[in-house]
mmCIF file of the protein (N, C-alpha, C, O) and its ligand, coordinates in Angstrom:
data_MODEL
# 
_entry.id   MODEL 
# 
loop_
_entity.id 
_entity.type 
_entity.pdbx_number_of_molecules 
1 polymer     1 
2 non-polymer 1 
# 
_entity_poly.entity_id                      1 
_entity_poly.type                           'polypeptide(L)' 
_entity_poly.nstd_linkage                   no 
_entity_poly.nstd_monomer                   no 
_entity_poly.pdbx_seq_one_letter_code       MDIEGIPQEIDDHHMIFGKGVTEVDYESIGLCPFCNSRIDEFSYCACGGNLGVS 
_entity_poly.pdbx_seq_one_letter_code_can   MDIEGIPQEIDDHHMIFGKGVTEVDYESIGLCPFCNSRIDEFSYCACGGNLGVS 
_entity_poly.pdbx_strand_id                 A 
# 
loop_
_entity_poly_seq.entity_id 
_entity_poly_seq.num 
_entity_poly_seq.mon_id 
_entity_poly_seq.hetero 
1 1  MET n 
1 2  ASP n 
1 3  ILE n 
1 4  GLU n 
1 5  GLY n 
1 6  ILE n 
1 7  PRO n 
1 8  GLN n 
1 9  GLU n 
1 10 ILE n 
1 11 ASP n 
1 12 ASP n 
1 13 HIS n 
1 14 HIS n 
1 15 MET n 
1 16 ILE n 
1 17 PHE n 
1 18 GLY n 
1 19 LYS n 
1 20 GLY n 
1 21 VAL n 
1 22 THR n 
1 23 GLU n 
1 24 VAL n 
1 25 ASP n 
1 26 TYR n 
1 27 GLU n 
1 28 SER n 
1 29 ILE n 
1 30 GLY n 
1 31 LEU n 
1 32 CYS n 
1 33 PRO n 
1 34 PHE n 
1 35 CYS n 
1 36 ASN n 
1 37 SER n 
1 38 ARG n 
1 39 ILE n 
1 40 ASP n 
1 41 GLU n 
1 42 PHE n 
1 43 SER n 
1 44 TYR n 
1 45 CYS n 
1 46 ALA n 
1 47 CYS n 
1 48 GLY n 
1 49 GLY n 
1 50 ASN n 
1 51 LEU n 
1 52 GLY n 
1 53 VAL n 
1 54 SER n 
# 
loop_
_struct_asym.id 
_struct_asym.entity_id 
A 1 
B 2 
# 
loop_
_chem_comp.id 
_chem_comp.type 
_chem_comp.mon_nstd_flag 
ALA 'L-peptide linking' y 
ARG 'L-peptide linking' y 
ASN 'L-peptide linking' y 
ASP 'L-peptide linking' y 
CYS 'L-peptide linking' y 
GLN 'L-peptide linking' y 
GLU 'L-peptide linking' y 
GLY 'peptide linking'   y 
HIS 'L-peptide linking' y 
ILE 'L-peptide linking' y 
LEU 'L-peptide linking' y 
LYS 'L-peptide linking' y 
MET 'L-peptide linking' y 
PHE 'L-peptide linking' y 
PRO 'L-peptide linking' y 
SER 'L-peptide linking' y 
THR 'L-peptide linking' y 
TYR 'L-peptide linking' y 
VAL 'L-peptide linking' y 
ZN  non-polymer         . 
# 
_pdbx_entity_nonpoly.entity_id   2 
_pdbx_entity_nonpoly.name        ? 
_pdbx_entity_nonpoly.comp_id     ZN 
# 
_pdbx_nonpoly_scheme.asym_id         B 
_pdbx_nonpoly_scheme.entity_id       2 
_pdbx_nonpoly_scheme.mon_id          ZN 
_pdbx_nonpoly_scheme.ndb_seq_num     1 
_pdbx_nonpoly_scheme.pdb_seq_num     101 
_pdbx_nonpoly_scheme.auth_seq_num    101 
_pdbx_nonpoly_scheme.pdb_mon_id      ZN 
_pdbx_nonpoly_scheme.auth_mon_id     ZN 
_pdbx_nonpoly_scheme.pdb_strand_id   A 
_pdbx_nonpoly_scheme.pdb_ins_code    . 
# 
loop_
_atom_site.group_PDB 
_atom_site.id 
_atom_site.type_symbol 
_atom_site.label_atom_id 
_atom_site.label_alt_id 
_atom_site.label_comp_id 
_atom_site.label_asym_id 
_atom_site.label_entity_id 
_atom_site.label_seq_id 
_atom_site.pdbx_PDB_ins_code 
_atom_site.Cartn_x 
_atom_site.Cartn_y 
_atom_site.Cartn_z 
_atom_site.occupancy 
_atom_site.B_iso_or_equiv 
_atom_site.pdbx_formal_charge 
_atom_site.auth_seq_id 
_atom_site.auth_comp_id 
_atom_site.auth_asym_id 
_atom_site.auth_atom_id 
_atom_site.pdbx_PDB_model_num 
ATOM   1   N  N  . MET A 1 1  ? 41.623 3.795   -41.105 1.00 0.00 ? 1   MET A N  1 
ATOM   2   C  CA . MET A 1 1  ? 42.302 4.524   -42.099 1.00 0.00 ? 1   MET A CA 1 
ATOM   3   C  C  . MET A 1 1  ? 41.684 4.469   -43.459 1.00 0.00 ? 1   MET A C  1 
ATOM   4   O  O  . MET A 1 1  ? 41.470 3.357   -43.941 1.00 0.00 ? 1   MET A O  1 
ATOM   5   N  N  . ASP A 1 2  ? 41.352 5.617   -44.175 1.00 0.00 ? 2   ASP A N  1 
ATOM   6   C  CA . ASP A 1 2  ? 40.807 5.645   -45.327 1.00 0.00 ? 2   ASP A CA 1 
ATOM   7   C  C  . ASP A 1 2  ? 41.846 5.497   -46.373 1.00 0.00 ? 2   ASP A C  1 
ATOM   8   O  O  . ASP A 1 2  ? 42.950 6.015   -46.207 1.00 0.00 ? 2   ASP A O  1 
ATOM   9   N  N  . ILE A 1 3  ? 41.544 4.789   -47.493 1.00 0.00 ? 3   ILE A N  1 
ATOM   10  C  CA . ILE A 1 3  ? 42.340 4.588   -48.579 1.00 0.00 ? 3   ILE A CA 1 
ATOM   11  C  C  . ILE A 1 3  ? 41.920 5.444   -49.713 1.00 0.00 ? 3   ILE A C  1 
ATOM   12  O  O  . ILE A 1 3  ? 40.794 5.273   -50.181 1.00 0.00 ? 3   ILE A O  1 
ATOM   13  N  N  . GLU A 1 4  ? 42.721 6.363   -50.211 1.00 0.00 ? 4   GLU A N  1 
ATOM   14  C  CA . GLU A 1 4  ? 42.330 7.235   -51.320 1.00 0.00 ? 4   GLU A CA 1 
ATOM   15  C  C  . GLU A 1 4  ? 40.976 8.119   -50.993 1.00 0.00 ? 4   GLU A C  1 
ATOM   16  O  O  . GLU A 1 4  ? 40.283 8.604   -51.887 1.00 0.00 ? 4   GLU A O  1 
ATOM   17  N  N  . GLY A 1 5  ? 40.713 8.253   -49.669 1.00 0.00 ? 5   GLY A N  1 
ATOM   18  C  CA . GLY A 1 5  ? 39.666 9.022   -49.355 1.00 0.00 ? 5   GLY A CA 1 
ATOM   19  C  C  . GLY A 1 5  ? 38.358 8.267   -49.265 1.00 0.00 ? 5   GLY A C  1 
ATOM   20  O  O  . GLY A 1 5  ? 37.330 8.846   -48.913 1.00 0.00 ? 5   GLY A O  1 
ATOM   21  N  N  . ILE A 1 6  ? 38.380 7.033   -49.564 1.00 0.00 ? 6   ILE A N  1 
ATOM   22  C  CA . ILE A 1 6  ? 37.183 6.086   -49.618 1.00 0.00 ? 6   ILE A CA 1 
ATOM   23  C  C  . ILE A 1 6  ? 36.876 5.518   -48.119 1.00 0.00 ? 6   ILE A C  1 
ATOM   24  O  O  . ILE A 1 6  ? 37.666 4.765   -47.550 1.00 0.00 ? 6   ILE A O  1 
ATOM   25  N  N  . PRO A 1 7  ? 35.673 5.946   -47.548 1.00 0.00 ? 7   PRO A N  1 
ATOM   26  C  CA . PRO A 1 7  ? 35.399 5.370   -46.382 1.00 0.00 ? 7   PRO A CA 1 
ATOM   27  C  C  . PRO A 1 7  ? 35.409 3.768   -46.353 1.00 0.00 ? 7   PRO A C  1 
ATOM   28  O  O  . PRO A 1 7  ? 34.918 3.155   -47.301 1.00 0.00 ? 7   PRO A O  1 
ATOM   29  N  N  . GLN A 1 8  ? 35.964 3.099   -45.274 1.00 0.00 ? 8   GLN A N  1 
ATOM   30  C  CA . GLN A 1 8  ? 36.096 1.778   -45.434 1.00 0.00 ? 8   GLN A CA 1 
ATOM   31  C  C  . GLN A 1 8  ? 34.666 0.995   -45.484 1.00 0.00 ? 8   GLN A C  1 
ATOM   32  O  O  . GLN A 1 8  ? 34.608 -0.090  -46.063 1.00 0.00 ? 8   GLN A O  1 
ATOM   33  N  N  . GLU A 1 9  ? 33.597 1.524   -44.911 1.00 0.00 ? 9   GLU A N  1 
ATOM   34  C  CA . GLU A 1 9  ? 32.363 0.967   -45.142 1.00 0.00 ? 9   GLU A CA 1 
ATOM   35  C  C  . GLU A 1 9  ? 31.661 0.911   -46.370 1.00 0.00 ? 9   GLU A C  1 
ATOM   36  O  O  . GLU A 1 9  ? 30.687 0.185   -46.568 1.00 0.00 ? 9   GLU A O  1 
ATOM   37  N  N  . ILE A 1 10 ? 32.215 1.762   -47.274 1.00 0.00 ? 10  ILE A N  1 
ATOM   38  C  CA . ILE A 1 10 ? 31.799 1.616   -48.707 1.00 0.00 ? 10  ILE A CA 1 
ATOM   39  C  C  . ILE A 1 10 ? 32.859 1.222   -49.745 1.00 0.00 ? 10  ILE A C  1 
ATOM   40  O  O  . ILE A 1 10 ? 32.610 1.311   -50.947 1.00 0.00 ? 10  ILE A O  1 
ATOM   41  N  N  . ASP A 1 11 ? 34.056 0.781   -49.278 1.00 0.00 ? 11  ASP A N  1 
ATOM   42  C  CA . ASP A 1 11 ? 35.165 0.385   -49.997 1.00 0.00 ? 11  ASP A CA 1 
ATOM   43  C  C  . ASP A 1 11 ? 34.974 -1.074  -50.394 1.00 0.00 ? 11  ASP A C  1 
ATOM   44  O  O  . ASP A 1 11 ? 35.394 -1.909  -49.593 1.00 0.00 ? 11  ASP A O  1 
ATOM   45  N  N  . ASP A 1 12 ? 34.421 -1.482  -51.474 1.00 0.00 ? 12  ASP A N  1 
ATOM   46  C  CA . ASP A 1 12 ? 34.182 -2.950  -51.772 1.00 0.00 ? 12  ASP A CA 1 
ATOM   47  C  C  . ASP A 1 12 ? 35.604 -3.792  -51.620 1.00 0.00 ? 12  ASP A C  1 
ATOM   48  O  O  . ASP A 1 12 ? 35.589 -4.909  -51.103 1.00 0.00 ? 12  ASP A O  1 
ATOM   49  N  N  . HIS A 1 13 ? 36.724 -3.245  -52.058 1.00 0.00 ? 13  HIS A N  1 
ATOM   50  C  CA . HIS A 1 13 ? 37.880 -3.933  -52.098 1.00 0.00 ? 13  HIS A CA 1 
ATOM   51  C  C  . HIS A 1 13 ? 38.238 -4.306  -50.527 1.00 0.00 ? 13  HIS A C  1 
ATOM   52  O  O  . HIS A 1 13 ? 38.570 -5.458  -50.247 1.00 0.00 ? 13  HIS A O  1 
ATOM   53  N  N  . HIS A 1 14 ? 38.161 -3.335  -49.573 1.00 0.00 ? 14  HIS A N  1 
ATOM   54  C  CA . HIS A 1 14 ? 38.213 -3.506  -48.313 1.00 0.00 ? 14  HIS A CA 1 
ATOM   55  C  C  . HIS A 1 14 ? 37.283 -4.624  -47.698 1.00 0.00 ? 14  HIS A C  1 
ATOM   56  O  O  . HIS A 1 14 ? 37.690 -5.506  -46.942 1.00 0.00 ? 14  HIS A O  1 
ATOM   57  N  N  . MET A 1 15 ? 35.979 -4.468  -48.125 1.00 0.00 ? 15  MET A N  1 
ATOM   58  C  CA . MET A 1 15 ? 35.134 -5.483  -47.538 1.00 0.00 ? 15  MET A CA 1 
ATOM   59  C  C  . MET A 1 15 ? 35.415 -6.902  -48.017 1.00 0.00 ? 15  MET A C  1 
ATOM   60  O  O  . MET A 1 15 ? 35.261 -7.846  -47.243 1.00 0.00 ? 15  MET A O  1 
ATOM   61  N  N  . ILE A 1 16 ? 35.817 -7.075  -49.255 1.00 0.00 ? 16  ILE A N  1 
ATOM   62  C  CA . ILE A 1 16 ? 36.206 -8.431  -49.900 1.00 0.00 ? 16  ILE A CA 1 
ATOM   63  C  C  . ILE A 1 16 ? 37.440 -8.926  -49.275 1.00 0.00 ? 16  ILE A C  1 
ATOM   64  O  O  . ILE A 1 16 ? 37.529 -10.055 -48.792 1.00 0.00 ? 16  ILE A O  1 
ATOM   65  N  N  . PHE A 1 17 ? 38.524 -7.944  -49.296 1.00 0.00 ? 17  PHE A N  1 
ATOM   66  C  CA . PHE A 1 17 ? 39.996 -8.624  -48.925 1.00 0.00 ? 17  PHE A CA 1 
ATOM   67  C  C  . PHE A 1 17 ? 40.277 -8.167  -47.508 1.00 0.00 ? 17  PHE A C  1 
ATOM   68  O  O  . PHE A 1 17 ? 41.257 -8.658  -46.947 1.00 0.00 ? 17  PHE A O  1 
ATOM   69  N  N  . GLY A 1 18 ? 39.616 -7.384  -46.940 1.00 0.00 ? 18  GLY A N  1 
ATOM   70  C  CA . GLY A 1 18 ? 39.976 -7.043  -45.602 1.00 0.00 ? 18  GLY A CA 1 
ATOM   71  C  C  . GLY A 1 18 ? 40.867 -5.919  -45.327 1.00 0.00 ? 18  GLY A C  1 
ATOM   72  O  O  . GLY A 1 18 ? 41.098 -5.514  -44.188 1.00 0.00 ? 18  GLY A O  1 
ATOM   73  N  N  . LYS A 1 19 ? 41.413 -5.374  -46.499 1.00 0.00 ? 19  LYS A N  1 
ATOM   74  C  CA . LYS A 1 19 ? 42.474 -4.406  -46.428 1.00 0.00 ? 19  LYS A CA 1 
ATOM   75  C  C  . LYS A 1 19 ? 42.387 -3.580  -47.738 1.00 0.00 ? 19  LYS A C  1 
ATOM   76  O  O  . LYS A 1 19 ? 41.877 -4.073  -48.744 1.00 0.00 ? 19  LYS A O  1 
ATOM   77  N  N  . GLY A 1 20 ? 42.895 -2.306  -47.719 1.00 0.00 ? 20  GLY A N  1 
ATOM   78  C  CA . GLY A 1 20 ? 42.917 -1.542  -48.885 1.00 0.00 ? 20  GLY A CA 1 
ATOM   79  C  C  . GLY A 1 20 ? 43.602 -1.709  -49.989 1.00 0.00 ? 20  GLY A C  1 
ATOM   80  O  O  . GLY A 1 20 ? 44.674 -2.305  -49.886 1.00 0.00 ? 20  GLY A O  1 
ATOM   81  N  N  . VAL A 1 21 ? 43.234 -1.306  -51.111 1.00 0.00 ? 21  VAL A N  1 
ATOM   82  C  CA . VAL A 1 21 ? 44.047 -1.598  -52.435 1.00 0.00 ? 21  VAL A CA 1 
ATOM   83  C  C  . VAL A 1 21 ? 45.535 -1.340  -52.262 1.00 0.00 ? 21  VAL A C  1 
ATOM   84  O  O  . VAL A 1 21 ? 46.316 -2.148  -52.764 1.00 0.00 ? 21  VAL A O  1 
ATOM   85  N  N  . THR A 1 22 ? 45.985 -0.319  -51.618 1.00 0.00 ? 22  THR A N  1 
ATOM   86  C  CA . THR A 1 22 ? 47.378 0.012   -51.371 1.00 0.00 ? 22  THR A CA 1 
ATOM   87  C  C  . THR A 1 22 ? 47.966 -0.694  -50.445 1.00 0.00 ? 22  THR A C  1 
ATOM   88  O  O  . THR A 1 22 ? 49.173 -0.519  -50.281 1.00 0.00 ? 22  THR A O  1 
ATOM   89  N  N  . GLU A 1 23 ? 47.326 -1.557  -49.708 1.00 0.00 ? 23  GLU A N  1 
ATOM   90  C  CA . GLU A 1 23 ? 47.877 -2.457  -48.694 1.00 0.00 ? 23  GLU A CA 1 
ATOM   91  C  C  . GLU A 1 23 ? 48.157 -3.732  -49.092 1.00 0.00 ? 23  GLU A C  1 
ATOM   92  O  O  . GLU A 1 23 ? 48.851 -4.451  -48.374 1.00 0.00 ? 23  GLU A O  1 
ATOM   93  N  N  . VAL A 1 24 ? 47.647 -4.178  -50.299 1.00 0.00 ? 24  VAL A N  1 
ATOM   94  C  CA . VAL A 1 24 ? 47.784 -5.566  -50.653 1.00 0.00 ? 24  VAL A CA 1 
ATOM   95  C  C  . VAL A 1 24 ? 49.267 -5.799  -51.206 1.00 0.00 ? 24  VAL A C  1 
ATOM   96  O  O  . VAL A 1 24 ? 49.815 -4.963  -51.923 1.00 0.00 ? 24  VAL A O  1 
ATOM   97  N  N  . ASP A 1 25 ? 49.768 -6.788  -50.886 1.00 0.00 ? 25  ASP A N  1 
ATOM   98  C  CA . ASP A 1 25 ? 51.311 -7.273  -51.186 1.00 0.00 ? 25  ASP A CA 1 
ATOM   99  C  C  . ASP A 1 25 ? 51.497 -7.853  -52.437 1.00 0.00 ? 25  ASP A C  1 
ATOM   100 O  O  . ASP A 1 25 ? 51.192 -9.042  -52.525 1.00 0.00 ? 25  ASP A O  1 
ATOM   101 N  N  . TYR A 1 26 ? 51.947 -7.265  -53.468 1.00 0.00 ? 26  TYR A N  1 
ATOM   102 C  CA . TYR A 1 26 ? 52.128 -7.768  -54.688 1.00 0.00 ? 26  TYR A CA 1 
ATOM   103 C  C  . TYR A 1 26 ? 53.466 -8.312  -54.907 1.00 0.00 ? 26  TYR A C  1 
ATOM   104 O  O  . TYR A 1 26 ? 53.662 -8.846  -55.999 1.00 0.00 ? 26  TYR A O  1 
ATOM   105 N  N  . GLU A 1 27 ? 54.428 -8.270  -54.054 1.00 0.00 ? 27  GLU A N  1 
ATOM   106 C  CA . GLU A 1 27 ? 55.780 -8.510  -54.214 1.00 0.00 ? 27  GLU A CA 1 
ATOM   107 C  C  . GLU A 1 27 ? 56.224 -10.056 -53.898 1.00 0.00 ? 27  GLU A C  1 
ATOM   108 O  O  . GLU A 1 27 ? 57.137 -10.678 -54.441 1.00 0.00 ? 27  GLU A O  1 
ATOM   109 N  N  . SER A 1 28 ? 55.330 -10.508 -52.870 1.00 0.00 ? 28  SER A N  1 
ATOM   110 C  CA . SER A 1 28 ? 55.809 -11.730 -52.333 1.00 0.00 ? 28  SER A CA 1 
ATOM   111 C  C  . SER A 1 28 ? 55.569 -12.981 -52.976 1.00 0.00 ? 28  SER A C  1 
ATOM   112 O  O  . SER A 1 28 ? 56.176 -14.011 -52.684 1.00 0.00 ? 28  SER A O  1 
ATOM   113 N  N  . ILE A 1 29 ? 54.622 -12.888 -53.914 1.00 0.00 ? 29  ILE A N  1 
ATOM   114 C  CA . ILE A 1 29 ? 54.277 -14.220 -54.720 1.00 0.00 ? 29  ILE A CA 1 
ATOM   115 C  C  . ILE A 1 29 ? 54.956 -14.363 -55.873 1.00 0.00 ? 29  ILE A C  1 
ATOM   116 O  O  . ILE A 1 29 ? 55.160 -15.524 -56.226 1.00 0.00 ? 29  ILE A O  1 
ATOM   117 N  N  . GLY A 1 30 ? 55.398 -13.415 -56.617 1.00 0.00 ? 30  GLY A N  1 
ATOM   118 C  CA . GLY A 1 30 ? 56.233 -13.599 -58.002 1.00 0.00 ? 30  GLY A CA 1 
ATOM   119 C  C  . GLY A 1 30 ? 55.311 -13.200 -59.081 1.00 0.00 ? 30  GLY A C  1 
ATOM   120 O  O  . GLY A 1 30 ? 54.369 -12.421 -58.936 1.00 0.00 ? 30  GLY A O  1 
ATOM   121 N  N  . LEU A 1 31 ? 55.638 -13.769 -60.134 1.00 0.00 ? 31  LEU A N  1 
ATOM   122 C  CA . LEU A 1 31 ? 55.156 -13.286 -61.345 1.00 0.00 ? 31  LEU A CA 1 
ATOM   123 C  C  . LEU A 1 31 ? 53.995 -14.412 -61.778 1.00 0.00 ? 31  LEU A C  1 
ATOM   124 O  O  . LEU A 1 31 ? 53.972 -15.482 -61.170 1.00 0.00 ? 31  LEU A O  1 
ATOM   125 N  N  . CYS A 1 32 ? 53.113 -14.163 -62.755 1.00 0.00 ? 32  CYS A N  1 
ATOM   126 C  CA . CYS A 1 32 ? 51.963 -14.911 -63.143 1.00 0.00 ? 32  CYS A CA 1 
ATOM   127 C  C  . CYS A 1 32 ? 52.663 -15.660 -64.264 1.00 0.00 ? 32  CYS A C  1 
ATOM   128 O  O  . CYS A 1 32 ? 53.383 -15.077 -65.075 1.00 0.00 ? 32  CYS A O  1 
ATOM   129 N  N  . PRO A 1 33 ? 52.409 -17.099 -64.290 1.00 0.00 ? 33  PRO A N  1 
ATOM   130 C  CA . PRO A 1 33 ? 53.080 -17.934 -65.222 1.00 0.00 ? 33  PRO A CA 1 
ATOM   131 C  C  . PRO A 1 33 ? 52.480 -17.870 -66.575 1.00 0.00 ? 33  PRO A C  1 
ATOM   132 O  O  . PRO A 1 33 ? 52.956 -18.438 -67.558 1.00 0.00 ? 33  PRO A O  1 
ATOM   133 N  N  . PHE A 1 34 ? 51.262 -17.046 -66.567 1.00 0.00 ? 34  PHE A N  1 
ATOM   134 C  CA . PHE A 1 34 ? 50.519 -17.012 -67.828 1.00 0.00 ? 34  PHE A CA 1 
ATOM   135 C  C  . PHE A 1 34 ? 50.781 -15.551 -68.452 1.00 0.00 ? 34  PHE A C  1 
ATOM   136 O  O  . PHE A 1 34 ? 50.829 -15.461 -69.679 1.00 0.00 ? 34  PHE A O  1 
ATOM   137 N  N  . CYS A 1 35 ? 50.919 -14.626 -67.808 1.00 0.00 ? 35  CYS A N  1 
ATOM   138 C  CA . CYS A 1 35 ? 51.184 -13.341 -68.522 1.00 0.00 ? 35  CYS A CA 1 
ATOM   139 C  C  . CYS A 1 35 ? 52.328 -12.489 -68.019 1.00 0.00 ? 35  CYS A C  1 
ATOM   140 O  O  . CYS A 1 35 ? 52.612 -11.410 -68.538 1.00 0.00 ? 35  CYS A O  1 
ATOM   141 N  N  . ASN A 1 36 ? 53.003 -13.033 -66.948 1.00 0.00 ? 36  ASN A N  1 
ATOM   142 C  CA . ASN A 1 36 ? 54.288 -12.399 -66.355 1.00 0.00 ? 36  ASN A CA 1 
ATOM   143 C  C  . ASN A 1 36 ? 54.015 -11.253 -65.650 1.00 0.00 ? 36  ASN A C  1 
ATOM   144 O  O  . ASN A 1 36 ? 54.954 -10.494 -65.409 1.00 0.00 ? 36  ASN A O  1 
ATOM   145 N  N  . SER A 1 37 ? 52.907 -10.983 -65.276 1.00 0.00 ? 37  SER A N  1 
ATOM   146 C  CA . SER A 1 37 ? 52.558 -9.749  -64.492 1.00 0.00 ? 37  SER A CA 1 
ATOM   147 C  C  . SER A 1 37 ? 52.755 -10.167 -63.062 1.00 0.00 ? 37  SER A C  1 
ATOM   148 O  O  . SER A 1 37 ? 52.815 -11.368 -62.799 1.00 0.00 ? 37  SER A O  1 
ATOM   149 N  N  . ARG A 1 38 ? 52.866 -9.200  -62.063 1.00 0.00 ? 38  ARG A N  1 
ATOM   150 C  CA . ARG A 1 38 ? 52.792 -9.356  -60.804 1.00 0.00 ? 38  ARG A CA 1 
ATOM   151 C  C  . ARG A 1 38 ? 51.471 -10.008 -60.271 1.00 0.00 ? 38  ARG A C  1 
ATOM   152 O  O  . ARG A 1 38 ? 50.402 -9.676  -60.783 1.00 0.00 ? 38  ARG A O  1 
ATOM   153 N  N  . ILE A 1 39 ? 51.514 -10.901 -59.286 1.00 0.00 ? 39  ILE A N  1 
ATOM   154 C  CA . ILE A 1 39 ? 50.395 -11.467 -58.629 1.00 0.00 ? 39  ILE A CA 1 
ATOM   155 C  C  . ILE A 1 39 ? 50.275 -10.916 -57.354 1.00 0.00 ? 39  ILE A C  1 
ATOM   156 O  O  . ILE A 1 39 ? 51.240 -10.530 -56.695 1.00 0.00 ? 39  ILE A O  1 
ATOM   157 N  N  . ASP A 1 40 ? 48.895 -10.862 -56.923 1.00 0.00 ? 40  ASP A N  1 
ATOM   158 C  CA . ASP A 1 40 ? 48.890 -10.309 -55.658 1.00 0.00 ? 40  ASP A CA 1 
ATOM   159 C  C  . ASP A 1 40 ? 48.976 -11.188 -54.603 1.00 0.00 ? 40  ASP A C  1 
ATOM   160 O  O  . ASP A 1 40 ? 49.106 -12.338 -55.023 1.00 0.00 ? 40  ASP A O  1 
ATOM   161 N  N  . GLU A 1 41 ? 48.955 -11.108 -53.315 1.00 0.00 ? 41  GLU A N  1 
ATOM   162 C  CA . GLU A 1 41 ? 49.132 -11.969 -52.183 1.00 0.00 ? 41  GLU A CA 1 
ATOM   163 C  C  . GLU A 1 41 ? 48.003 -12.927 -52.096 1.00 0.00 ? 41  GLU A C  1 
ATOM   164 O  O  . GLU A 1 41 ? 48.112 -13.818 -51.254 1.00 0.00 ? 41  GLU A O  1 
ATOM   165 N  N  . PHE A 1 42 ? 46.972 -12.887 -52.807 1.00 0.00 ? 42  PHE A N  1 
ATOM   166 C  CA . PHE A 1 42 ? 45.872 -13.812 -52.733 1.00 0.00 ? 42  PHE A CA 1 
ATOM   167 C  C  . PHE A 1 42 ? 46.066 -14.808 -54.168 1.00 0.00 ? 42  PHE A C  1 
ATOM   168 O  O  . PHE A 1 42 ? 45.179 -15.591 -54.509 1.00 0.00 ? 42  PHE A O  1 
ATOM   169 N  N  . SER A 1 43 ? 47.125 -14.676 -54.800 1.00 0.00 ? 43  SER A N  1 
ATOM   170 C  CA . SER A 1 43 ? 47.450 -15.398 -56.028 1.00 0.00 ? 43  SER A CA 1 
ATOM   171 C  C  . SER A 1 43 ? 46.475 -15.279 -57.221 1.00 0.00 ? 43  SER A C  1 
ATOM   172 O  O  . SER A 1 43 ? 46.275 -16.135 -58.083 1.00 0.00 ? 43  SER A O  1 
ATOM   173 N  N  . TYR A 1 44 ? 45.881 -14.005 -57.106 1.00 0.00 ? 44  TYR A N  1 
ATOM   174 C  CA . TYR A 1 44 ? 45.061 -13.625 -58.350 1.00 0.00 ? 44  TYR A CA 1 
ATOM   175 C  C  . TYR A 1 44 ? 45.921 -12.713 -59.128 1.00 0.00 ? 44  TYR A C  1 
ATOM   176 O  O  . TYR A 1 44 ? 46.736 -11.930 -58.640 1.00 0.00 ? 44  TYR A O  1 
ATOM   177 N  N  . CYS A 1 45 ? 45.655 -12.893 -60.445 1.00 0.00 ? 45  CYS A N  1 
ATOM   178 C  CA . CYS A 1 45 ? 46.267 -12.046 -61.467 1.00 0.00 ? 45  CYS A CA 1 
ATOM   179 C  C  . CYS A 1 45 ? 45.015 -11.328 -62.280 1.00 0.00 ? 45  CYS A C  1 
ATOM   180 O  O  . CYS A 1 45 ? 43.883 -11.810 -62.310 1.00 0.00 ? 45  CYS A O  1 
ATOM   181 N  N  . ALA A 1 46 ? 45.409 -10.085 -62.940 1.00 0.00 ? 46  ALA A N  1 
ATOM   182 C  CA . ALA A 1 46 ? 44.269 -9.506  -63.524 1.00 0.00 ? 46  ALA A CA 1 
ATOM   183 C  C  . ALA A 1 46 ? 44.089 -10.266 -64.864 1.00 0.00 ? 46  ALA A C  1 
ATOM   184 O  O  . ALA A 1 46 ? 43.021 -10.093 -65.451 1.00 0.00 ? 46  ALA A O  1 
ATOM   185 N  N  . CYS A 1 47 ? 44.997 -11.073 -65.398 1.00 0.00 ? 47  CYS A N  1 
ATOM   186 C  CA . CYS A 1 47 ? 44.740 -11.953 -66.552 1.00 0.00 ? 47  CYS A CA 1 
ATOM   187 C  C  . CYS A 1 47 ? 43.582 -13.054 -66.551 1.00 0.00 ? 47  CYS A C  1 
ATOM   188 O  O  . CYS A 1 47 ? 43.134 -13.647 -67.533 1.00 0.00 ? 47  CYS A O  1 
ATOM   189 N  N  . GLY A 1 48 ? 43.164 -13.199 -65.068 1.00 0.00 ? 48  GLY A N  1 
ATOM   190 C  CA . GLY A 1 48 ? 42.252 -14.334 -64.887 1.00 0.00 ? 48  GLY A CA 1 
ATOM   191 C  C  . GLY A 1 48 ? 42.843 -15.606 -64.534 1.00 0.00 ? 48  GLY A C  1 
ATOM   192 O  O  . GLY A 1 48 ? 42.158 -16.508 -64.050 1.00 0.00 ? 48  GLY A O  1 
ATOM   193 N  N  . GLY A 1 49 ? 44.205 -15.734 -64.774 1.00 0.00 ? 49  GLY A N  1 
ATOM   194 C  CA . GLY A 1 49 ? 44.907 -16.928 -64.080 1.00 0.00 ? 49  GLY A CA 1 
ATOM   195 C  C  . GLY A 1 49 ? 45.161 -16.682 -62.820 1.00 0.00 ? 49  GLY A C  1 
ATOM   196 O  O  . GLY A 1 49 ? 45.361 -15.536 -62.418 1.00 0.00 ? 49  GLY A O  1 
ATOM   197 N  N  . ASN A 1 50 ? 45.183 -17.731 -62.052 1.00 0.00 ? 50  ASN A N  1 
ATOM   198 C  CA . ASN A 1 50 ? 45.419 -17.775 -60.578 1.00 0.00 ? 50  ASN A CA 1 
ATOM   199 C  C  . ASN A 1 50 ? 46.157 -19.170 -60.169 1.00 0.00 ? 50  ASN A C  1 
ATOM   200 O  O  . ASN A 1 50 ? 45.974 -20.246 -60.738 1.00 0.00 ? 50  ASN A O  1 
ATOM   201 N  N  . LEU A 1 51 ? 47.009 -18.938 -59.089 1.00 0.00 ? 51  LEU A N  1 
ATOM   202 C  CA . LEU A 1 51 ? 47.648 -20.224 -58.579 1.00 0.00 ? 51  LEU A CA 1 
ATOM   203 C  C  . LEU A 1 51 ? 46.878 -20.820 -57.504 1.00 0.00 ? 51  LEU A C  1 
ATOM   204 O  O  . LEU A 1 51 ? 47.053 -21.996 -57.185 1.00 0.00 ? 51  LEU A O  1 
ATOM   205 N  N  . GLY A 1 52 ? 45.973 -20.015 -56.887 1.00 0.00 ? 52  GLY A N  1 
ATOM   206 C  CA . GLY A 1 52 ? 45.437 -20.595 -55.624 1.00 0.00 ? 52  GLY A CA 1 
ATOM   207 C  C  . GLY A 1 52 ? 44.179 -21.427 -55.934 1.00 0.00 ? 52  GLY A C  1 
ATOM   208 O  O  . GLY A 1 52 ? 44.123 -22.604 -55.576 1.00 0.00 ? 52  GLY A O  1 
ATOM   209 N  N  . VAL A 1 53 ? 43.157 -20.823 -56.603 1.00 0.00 ? 53  VAL A N  1 
ATOM   210 C  CA . VAL A 1 53 ? 41.961 -21.447 -56.769 1.00 0.00 ? 53  VAL A CA 1 
ATOM   211 C  C  . VAL A 1 53 ? 41.648 -21.795 -58.203 1.00 0.00 ? 53  VAL A C  1 
ATOM   212 O  O  . VAL A 1 53 ? 41.819 -21.010 -59.136 1.00 0.00 ? 53  VAL A O  1 
ATOM   213 N  N  . SER A 1 54 ? 41.215 -22.928 -58.310 1.00 0.00 ? 54  SER A N  1 
ATOM   214 C  CA . SER A 1 54 ? 40.950 -23.374 -59.902 1.00 0.00 ? 54  SER A CA 1 
ATOM   215 C  C  . SER A 1 54 ? 39.567 -23.047 -60.158 1.00 0.00 ? 54  SER A C  1 
ATOM   216 O  O  . SER A 1 54 ? 39.075 -23.266 -61.265 1.00 0.00 ? 54  SER A O  1 
HETATM 217 ZN ZN . ZN  B 2 .  ? 48.368 -13.360 -65.321 1.00 0.00 2 101 ZN  A ZN 1 
# 
């Protein structure tokens, strides 16, 4: 399945995370303690803080 018309073989996000951008679950983790934004299922936040890896 292509995500937004990007073939999977050249989709960097799909290569790194194994799924497309629109498939990542942002709801199950909660909010970032640093910036209060949603955190994705890998515990990464756009602010650079993350809960999983130091
Ligand atoms: Zn954050």
